[in-house]
NUPADO-98174 format. One record per residue: residue number from 0; x, y, z of N, C-alpha, C in turn; residue in one letter. Coordinates in Angstrom, 3 decimals. Each point is the difference from the previous one (the first is absolute). Example, Ala and Ser with C-alpha at 12.3 -4.5 7.8 and 13.67 -1.06 7.14 Angstrom:
+-----+----------+----------+----------+----------+----------+----------+----------+----------+----------+--------+
: num :     n_xx :     n_yy :     n_zz :    ca_xx :    ca_yy :    ca_zz :     c_xx :     c_yy :     c_zz : residu :
+-----+----------+----------+----------+----------+----------+----------+----------+----------+----------+--------+
:   0 :   13.190 :   -5.690 :    7.800 :   -0.890 :    1.190 :    0.000 :    0.900 :    1.200 :    0.000 :      A :
:   1 :   -0.350 :    1.050 :   -0.720 :    0.820 :    1.190 :    0.060 :   -0.770 :    1.090 :    0.730 :      S :
+-----+----------+----------+----------+----------+----------+----------+----------+----------+----------+--------+
***
This chain:
+-----+----------+----------+----------+----------+----------+----------+----------+----------+----------+--------+
: num :     n_xx :     n_yy :     n_zz :    ca_xx :    ca_yy :    ca_zz :     c_xx :     c_yy :     c_zz : residu :
+-----+----------+----------+----------+----------+----------+----------+----------+----------+----------+--------+
:   0 :  -24.060 :   -2.139 :    2.649 :    1.092 :    0.088 :    0.325 :    1.061 :   -0.719 :   -1.022 :      M :
:   1 :    1.111 :    0.470 :   -0.123 :    0.942 :   -0.363 :   -0.870 :    0.763 :   -1.230 :    0.547 :      P :
:   2 :    0.380 :   -0.858 :   -1.228 :    0.820 :   -1.317 :    0.606 :    1.102 :    0.390 :    0.312 :      S :
:   3 :    0.815 :   -1.037 :    0.883 :    1.300 :    0.317 :    0.349 :    0.864 :    0.133 :   -1.010 :      L :
:   4 :   -0.003 :   -0.604 :   -1.494 :    0.910 :    0.332 :   -0.706 :   -0.177 :    1.251 :   -0.438 :      V :
:   5 :   -1.282 :    0.696 :   -0.144 :    0.005 :    1.451 :   -0.270 :    0.460 :    0.983 :    1.034 :      E :
:   6 :   -0.105 :   -0.479 :    1.329 :    0.514 :    0.916 :    0.719 :    1.575 :   -0.050 :    0.255 :      L :
:   7 :    0.554 :   -1.229 :   -0.550 :    1.420 :    0.022 :    0.038 :    0.259 :    1.090 :   -0.985 :      V :
:   8 :   -0.304 :   -0.071 :   -1.312 :    0.237 :    0.804 :   -1.191 :   -0.212 :    1.302 :    0.245 :      E :
:   9 :   -0.911 :    0.205 :    0.790 :   -0.649 :    1.435 :    0.186 :    1.350 :    0.793 :    0.947 :      S :
:  10 :    0.436 :   -0.979 :    1.258 :    0.868 :    0.295 :    0.714 :    1.485 :    0.337 :   -0.478 :      R :
:  11 :    0.228 :   -1.263 :   -1.005 :    1.229 :    0.070 :   -0.740 :    0.179 :    1.220 :   -0.917 :      L :
:  12 :   -1.410 :    0.641 :   -0.742 :    0.337 :    0.723 :   -0.572 :    0.465 :    1.477 :    0.753 :      T :
:  13 :   -0.918 :    0.257 :    1.233 :    0.188 :    1.206 :    0.620 :    1.461 :   -0.100 :    0.516 :      A :
:  14 :    0.617 :   -0.974 :    0.346 :    1.256 :   -0.210 :    0.670 :    0.976 :    0.319 :   -1.189 :      L :
:  15 :   -0.157 :   -0.457 :   -0.860 :    0.979 :    0.185 :   -1.452 :   -0.096 :    1.668 :   -0.134 :      F :
:  16 :   -1.343 :    0.460 :   -0.091 :   -0.199 :    1.248 :   -0.479 :    0.715 :    0.994 :    1.151 :      Q :
:  17 :   -0.153 :   -0.231 :    1.285 :    0.656 :    0.835 :    0.764 :    1.621 :   -0.109 :   -0.051 :      R :
:  18 :    0.597 :   -0.930 :   -0.335 :    1.198 :    0.057 :   -0.595 :    0.653 :    0.729 :   -0.919 :      L :
:  19 :   -1.094 :   -0.091 :   -1.140 :    0.025 :    0.241 :   -1.073 :    0.126 :    1.724 :   -0.009 :      A :
:  20 :   -0.687 :    0.284 :    0.997 :   -0.201 :    1.544 :    0.267 :    1.003 :    0.768 :    0.950 :      D :
:  21 :    1.031 :   -1.125 :    0.237 :    1.205 :    0.602 :    0.959 :   -0.295 :   -0.148 :    1.489 :      G :
:  22 :   -1.085 :   -0.398 :    0.437 :   -0.095 :   -0.515 :    1.077 :   -0.056 :   -1.059 :    0.712 :      D :
:  23 :    0.382 :   -0.281 :    1.207 :    0.493 :   -1.275 :    0.925 :   -1.402 :   -1.317 :    0.019 :      D :
:  24 :    0.544 :   -1.006 :    0.138 :   -0.566 :   -1.002 :    0.154 :   -0.193 :   -0.259 :    1.622 :      A :
:  25 :   -1.041 :    0.414 :    0.793 :   -0.089 :   -0.569 :    1.314 :    0.049 :   -1.144 :    0.275 :      P :
:  26 :    0.675 :   -0.462 :    0.953 :    0.245 :   -1.349 :    0.000 :   -1.428 :   -0.957 :    0.423 :      P :
:  27 :   -0.912 :    0.699 :    0.707 :   -0.831 :   -0.743 :    0.640 :   -1.416 :   -0.196 :   -1.402 :      G :
:  28 :    0.149 :    1.024 :   -1.195 :   -0.592 :   -0.354 :   -0.984 :    0.416 :   -1.107 :   -0.962 :      Q :
:  29 :    1.308 :   -0.001 :    0.321 :    0.613 :   -0.959 :   -0.974 :   -0.143 :   -1.353 :    0.682 :      R :
:  30 :    0.381 :    0.466 :    1.144 :   -0.216 :   -1.731 :    0.828 :   -1.465 :   -0.803 :   -0.166 :      L :
:  31 :   -0.979 :    0.967 :    0.125 :   -1.661 :   -0.630 :    0.040 :   -0.043 :   -0.321 :   -1.292 :      R :
:  32 :    0.455 :    0.689 :   -1.201 :   -0.173 :   -0.296 :   -1.527 :    0.686 :   -1.410 :    0.056 :      L :
:  33 :    1.498 :   -0.310 :    0.568 :    0.196 :   -1.261 :   -0.149 :   -0.755 :   -1.356 :    0.540 :      E :
:  34 :   -0.373 :    0.660 :    1.281 :   -0.972 :   -1.074 :    0.684 :   -1.247 :   -0.494 :   -0.894 :      G :
:  35 :   -0.567 :    1.178 :   -0.843 :   -1.090 :   -0.242 :   -1.016 :    0.170 :   -0.957 :   -0.757 :      L :
:  36 :    1.566 :    0.596 :   -0.774 :    0.371 :   -1.157 :   -1.040 :    0.342 :   -1.606 :    0.503 :      L :
:  37 :    0.169 :   -0.092 :    1.494 :    0.206 :   -1.206 :    0.434 :   -1.384 :   -0.560 :   -0.061 :      E :
:  38 :   -0.785 :    0.552 :    0.818 :   -1.691 :   -0.357 :   -0.097 :   -0.483 :   -0.537 :   -1.388 :      A :
:  39 :    0.324 :    0.947 :   -1.151 :   -0.689 :   -0.368 :   -1.426 :    0.584 :   -1.461 :   -0.296 :      V :
:  40 :    1.252 :   -0.156 :    0.350 :    0.428 :   -1.253 :   -0.390 :   -0.168 :   -1.599 :    0.750 :      V :
:  41 :   -0.099 :    0.616 :    1.610 :   -0.505 :   -0.886 :    0.591 :   -0.946 :   -0.818 :   -0.258 :      Y :
:  42 :   -1.335 :    1.158 :   -0.456 :   -1.319 :   -0.242 :   -0.371 :   -0.230 :   -0.666 :   -1.169 :      R :
:  43 :    1.134 :   -0.048 :   -0.741 :    0.206 :   -0.437 :   -1.200 :   -0.885 :    0.734 :   -1.035 :      A :
:  44 :    0.174 :    1.191 :    0.025 :   -0.785 :    0.831 :   -0.918 :    0.955 :    0.507 :   -0.796 :      E :
:  45 :    1.393 :    0.011 :   -0.170 :    0.963 :    0.061 :   -0.699 :    1.276 :   -0.797 :    0.572 :      L :
:  46 :    0.953 :   -0.531 :   -1.078 :    1.170 :   -0.510 :    0.097 :    1.022 :    0.679 :    0.427 :      S :
:  47 :    0.929 :   -0.307 :    0.547 :    1.105 :    1.091 :    0.213 :    0.603 :    0.342 :   -1.256 :      E :
:  48 :   -0.405 :   -0.506 :   -1.138 :    0.545 :    0.194 :   -1.078 :   -0.968 :    1.416 :   -0.444 :      E :
:  49 :   -0.999 :   -0.386 :    0.150 :   -0.984 :    0.790 :   -0.653 :    0.067 :    1.218 :    0.568 :      A :
:  50 :   -0.085 :    0.081 :    1.723 :    0.550 :    0.860 :    0.503 :    1.001 :    1.077 :   -0.143 :      A :
:  51 :    1.232 :   -0.545 :   -0.515 :    1.283 :    0.554 :   -0.649 :   -0.465 :    0.823 :   -1.110 :      D :
:  52 :   -0.746 :   -0.831 :   -0.864 :   -0.173 :    0.510 :   -1.310 :   -1.167 :    1.694 :    0.214 :      E :
:  53 :   -1.017 :   -0.139 :    1.129 :   -0.940 :    0.913 :    0.133 :    0.995 :    1.128 :    0.596 :      L :
:  54 :    1.320 :   -0.219 :    0.927 :    0.727 :    0.938 :    0.272 :    0.776 :    0.683 :   -1.099 :      I :
:  55 :    0.303 :   -0.575 :   -0.682 :    1.136 :    0.400 :   -1.181 :   -0.730 :    0.654 :   -1.085 :      D :
:  56 :   -1.720 :   -0.295 :   -0.420 :   -0.846 :    0.871 :   -0.785 :    0.204 :    1.435 :    0.667 :      T :
:  57 :   -0.535 :   -0.293 :    1.279 :   -0.295 :    1.422 :    0.319 :    1.082 :    0.820 :    0.516 :      V :
:  58 :    1.326 :   -0.696 :   -0.069 :    1.177 :    0.929 :   -0.030 :    0.257 :    0.535 :   -1.182 :      H :
:  59 :   -0.189 :   -0.785 :   -0.868 :    0.076 :    0.282 :   -1.672 :   -0.855 :    1.182 :   -0.165 :      R :
:  60 :   -1.502 :    0.048 :    0.215 :   -0.670 :    0.883 :   -0.002 :    0.209 :    1.306 :    0.301 :      Q :
:  61 :    0.664 :    0.111 :    1.110 :    0.293 :    1.131 :    1.046 :    1.664 :    0.748 :   -0.490 :      I :
:  62 :    0.496 :   -1.004 :   -0.129 :    1.803 :    0.454 :   -0.027 :    0.047 :   -0.342 :   -1.531 :      F :
:  63 :   -0.462 :   -0.577 :   -0.798 :    0.328 :   -0.256 :   -1.234 :    0.893 :   -1.172 :   -0.553 :      G :
:  64 :    0.551 :   -0.626 :    1.245 :    0.828 :   -0.997 :   -0.498 :   -0.378 :   -1.268 :    1.292 :      D :
:  65 :    0.425 :   -1.051 :   -0.351 :   -0.493 :   -1.258 :    1.092 :    1.069 :    0.198 :    1.173 :      G :
:  66 :   -0.064 :   -0.878 :    0.690 :    0.850 :   -0.431 :    1.169 :    1.242 :   -0.820 :   -0.629 :      L :
:  67 :   -0.243 :   -0.825 :   -1.225 :    1.145 :   -0.776 :   -0.195 :    1.123 :    1.145 :   -0.836 :      T :
:  68 :   -0.524 :    1.090 :   -0.545 :    0.546 :    0.928 :   -0.935 :    0.621 :    0.829 :    1.349 :      D :
:  69 :   -0.281 :    0.130 :    1.325 :    0.679 :    0.970 :    0.969 :    0.714 :   -0.807 :    0.852 :      R :
:  70 :   -0.498 :   -1.282 :    0.043 :    0.914 :   -0.628 :    1.323 :    0.709 :   -1.434 :   -0.661 :      L :
:  71 :   -0.229 :   -0.212 :   -1.012 :    0.471 :   -1.395 :   -0.537 :   -0.953 :   -1.422 :   -0.062 :      G :
:  72 :    0.024 :   -0.703 :   -0.736 :   -0.681 :   -1.211 :   -0.063 :   -0.301 :   -0.625 :    1.348 :      D :
:  73 :    1.121 :    0.031 :    1.138 :   -0.131 :   -0.816 :    1.130 :   -0.335 :    0.960 :    1.054 :      D :
:  74 :   -0.792 :    0.902 :   -0.308 :   -0.221 :    0.933 :    1.237 :   -0.994 :   -0.653 :    1.173 :      W :
:  75 :   -0.254 :   -1.099 :   -0.361 :   -0.775 :   -0.511 :    0.988 :    1.031 :   -0.835 :    1.219 :      R :
:  76 :    1.199 :   -0.074 :   -0.618 :    1.278 :   -0.569 :    0.852 :    0.227 :    0.597 :    1.207 :      A :
:  77 :   -0.327 :    1.606 :   -0.360 :    0.295 :    1.212 :    1.160 :   -1.246 :    0.081 :    0.670 :      A :
:  78 :   -1.370 :    0.029 :   -0.593 :   -0.860 :    0.416 :    0.549 :   -1.031 :   -1.171 :    0.047 :      H :
:  79 :    0.069 :   -1.096 :    0.896 :   -0.522 :   -0.923 :   -0.157 :   -1.683 :    0.195 :    0.246 :      P :
:  80 :   -1.061 :   -1.112 :   -0.489 :   -1.056 :    0.468 :    0.122 :   -0.579 :   -0.150 :    1.335 :      F :
:  81 :   -0.977 :    1.042 :    0.604 :   -0.404 :    0.896 :   -0.629 :    0.544 :    1.463 :    0.035 :      P :
:  82 :    1.005 :    0.032 :    0.289 :    0.722 :    1.335 :   -0.127 :   -0.058 :    1.118 :   -1.314 :      E :
:  83 :   -0.293 :    1.004 :    0.196 :   -0.009 :    0.703 :   -0.954 :    1.353 :    0.860 :   -0.126 :      L :
:  84 :    0.519 :    0.250 :   -1.379 :    1.367 :    0.720 :    0.057 :   -0.424 :    1.373 :   -0.377 :      P :
:  85 :   -0.566 :    0.791 :    0.763 :   -0.157 :    1.371 :    0.004 :    1.188 :    0.647 :    0.590 :      V :
:  86 :    0.422 :    1.237 :   -0.355 :    1.177 :    1.008 :    0.244 :   -0.596 :    1.361 :   -0.416 :      F :
:  87 :    0.480 :    0.717 :    1.140 :   -0.510 :    1.564 :   -0.391 :    1.502 :    0.301 :   -0.412 :      A :
:  88 :   -0.459 :    1.075 :   -0.937 :    1.206 :    0.656 :   -0.870 :    1.206 :    0.417 :    1.351 :      R :
:  89 :    1.080 :    0.453 :   -0.576 :    1.014 :    0.428 :    1.330 :   -0.095 :    1.528 :   -0.100 :      R :
:  90 :    0.080 :    0.226 :    1.039 :   -0.035 :    1.629 :    0.314 :    0.951 :    0.715 :   -0.626 :      A :
:  91 :   -0.013 :    1.106 :   -0.599 :    1.440 :    0.552 :   -0.362 :    1.054 :    0.720 :    1.141 :      P :
:  92 :    0.973 :   -0.245 :    0.071 :    0.571 :   -0.055 :    1.009 :    1.313 :    1.138 :   -0.322 :      V :
:  93 :    0.248 :    1.041 :    0.917 :    1.104 :    0.877 :   -0.347 :    0.606 :    0.306 :    1.200 :      S :
:  94 :    1.544 :    0.468 :   -0.043 :    0.669 :   -0.111 :    1.274 :   -0.121 :    1.369 :    0.632 :      T :
:  95 :   -0.793 :    0.896 :   -0.945 :    0.106 :    1.294 :    0.289 :    1.070 :    1.063 :   -0.182 :      G :
:  96 :    1.007 :   -0.782 :   -0.566 :    0.913 :    1.044 :   -0.178 :    0.356 :    0.336 :   -1.416 :      N :
:  97 :    0.053 :    1.289 :   -0.053 :   -0.010 :    0.467 :   -1.724 :    1.103 :    0.040 :   -0.669 :      D :
:  98 :    0.764 :   -0.638 :    1.012 :    1.506 :   -0.366 :   -0.737 :    0.312 :   -0.881 :   -1.178 :      D :
+-----+----------+----------+----------+----------+----------+----------+----------+----------+----------+--------+
***
């Protein structure tokens, strides 16, 4: 059975890969993962800082850049732990007018 940290890493990879592929991040999947992150810190398997490093590492592996590159050094100010800063790509929008 995988450790909680391994489970978090696996689910982070799957979630970020969905986003990289252009899919949406289902709220239930994201919320369960945030709960696992909180449990890993609560059980002292990782500190909040180490959990953020893991999130950043997986993000960098999937997207090619880190969260600070994408969101700035203070990204946690807008997304307090254990919230994940995940966003789907904007859908192309057209007015439908050819004018």
